[in-house]
C-alpha positions, 0 to 999 in steps of 0.5 A, a space after each residue: 591611585 585614588 582615581 582608580 579606586 574611585 571609579 572602581 567603587 562607582 562601577 560597583 555601585 552602578 552595577 549594583 543598582 541595575 535591575 535584574 533582567 526580566 526572565 525570557 517568556 515564551 512557549 515552554 512546552 516541548 510538545 508544541 511547534 513553537 517550543 522555546 528551550 530558553 523560555 522560563 515563563 510560559 506566555 500561553 503562546 504554544 501552537 500545537 501540531 494538529 493534522 486533520 484526521 482522515 476517516 476510513 470508514 470500514 465497509 460492511 462485512 470487512 474487518 477493522 483496518 489495522 493502522 500503525 499507531 505511528 502512522 495515523 491517516 490524516 488528510 494532509 498525509 493522504 494528499 502528500 502520499 498521493 502526490 508522491 505516488 504520481 510523481 516521477 521525482 522518486 525515480 533516479 532519472 525523473 521518468 517513472 512514478 508509482 502510478 506508471 505500474 499501478 494505473 488507476 484505470 486497471 485497478 492500480 495494476 499493470 496491463 503489461 505481464 512485466 513492468 519495465 524500470 527506468 533502465 529498460 529492464 523488465 521484472 519477473 513478476 506481474 505488478 499486483 493490483 493495489 486494492 483494499 491494501 489496509 486489510 492485507 497482512 503481507 505484501 508482495 507475491 512472496 510476502 517479503 514485506 509485512 507492512 505497506 511502509 516496508 513495501 514502499 521502501 523497495 521500488 525506489 532502491 530496486 535496480 530494475 525499478 526506479 533505481 534510485 537511492 534514498 539519500 538522493 531522494 531525500 536531498 531532492 525532496 528537501 531542496 524542492 519548492 513544495 515538498 518541505 512545506 507539505 511534509 511540515 503540514 503532514 508530519 511536523 518535520 523540518 527535514 524530509 527523510 525516507 521514513 516519512 516518505 514511505 509513511 505518506 505513500 502508505 497513508 494514501 494506499 490505505 485509502 484505495 478502498 473498493 466496495 461498490 461493485 454490482 455484487 455489493 449492491 446486490 447484497 444490500 438489495 439495491 441491484 439484482 443479478 442476472 440468472 447467469 450471474 447467480 449461477 456463476 455465484 452458486 458455482 463460485 461458492 460450491 465444490 463445483 467451482 472450488 473458488 470460495 476456499 481461497 476467495 470466499 471472504 468479503 475481501 475475496 482473498 484469505 491473506 494466505 499463500 498457496 501453490 495452485 498448480 501452475 507448475 511442476 518441479 523444479 520451480 522457476 520462481 519458488 515464491 514464498 520459500 525465497 522468504 521463508 527458506 521452507 521447502 514446504 513453501 516452494 511455489 506458493 504465492 499470495 492469494 490476490 483479491 478478486 475484486 475488480 479482477 475484470 480490470 486487472 489482467 494479466 493474471 497470476 504472479 507472473 502474468 501468464 494468463 491474459 484473460 479470465 477465460 484462461 484462468 478458468 481453463 487452468 482450473 477446469 483442466 486440473 492444473 499440474 501436480 507438485 509436492 507442495 500443491 495445495 490440498 485445496 486443489 482437490 481436482 488436481 490432474 482431473 479438473 472441475 469439468 465445467 461446461 462451457 455455459 458454466 464457465 461463462 456464468 462463472 466469469 459473468 459472476 466474477 465481473 460483478 465484482 467490478 467497482 467502476 467508481 474505484 477506477 474513475 474516482 
């Protein structure tokens, strides 16, 4: 009993004599990449996530681009977004990428009237050209998406496009040999999710800026227009051509929706009304930009016109009346009554909006 008491007392003495363990040091800032929640003493080892800002220069005459606060444009994000845009890995069978329906050489549009998805099914609308998207308020022909991030969610899960699921896309990218590192560099995340996938794609799409056409150089006094192009310019900006009402800004679109007299009622595609449920919006579609219009055939929401000549002839002949036709179509049923020479001049002017650097750089 004495021995037990002796060893017990000795243990207390030994334990009591031990020095207190030093508090754990490390990075104590929760905003740092290497934050250590167990650290008590700051050792100045904190490393912070700092992607490289990507400077978007606003072209002369353009409004400021509205970029979401939660998705600032960075070099790492743009690089990742472009890689995703060009990678068929986002489709269910690895055969279809965004670039397949939005080809650079046609100003990120589709030469086909309707795009074909991975299951061989065609859509019902023409794939929009992706030009100066950072200045758009709405996306898709019917305005069904309100941001580039929202719009990027759609094609991947659409059964007639990429026909994939976001769960599958996330699993595929998380198990990829490159993408986890790229997402870490762009967003400082350890697990890839759908929100950051669309954020990267949107960052890339905001860099698709076109502002170096012949007409831009003309406005800067760097290149003259021909007499035919100047006459077309005058027609475009007068009641004679009636183009400027919807395409008169530096963006050559008005961020609005119009029924431009394509169809009579009942409409096969009700357009904006599908989103708003407003009967007054039947047959209205988003105004597309005319920048690079030379490259983006076929035209209109359903790609019904194969050439610019057909487009001009639609307006020249007066279009078709319906209850929601736009008041700006003042010559509905009558037409512009342009001569053949005036139509040629108008098309000559429209071609000055072509930006060859945009489709090759």
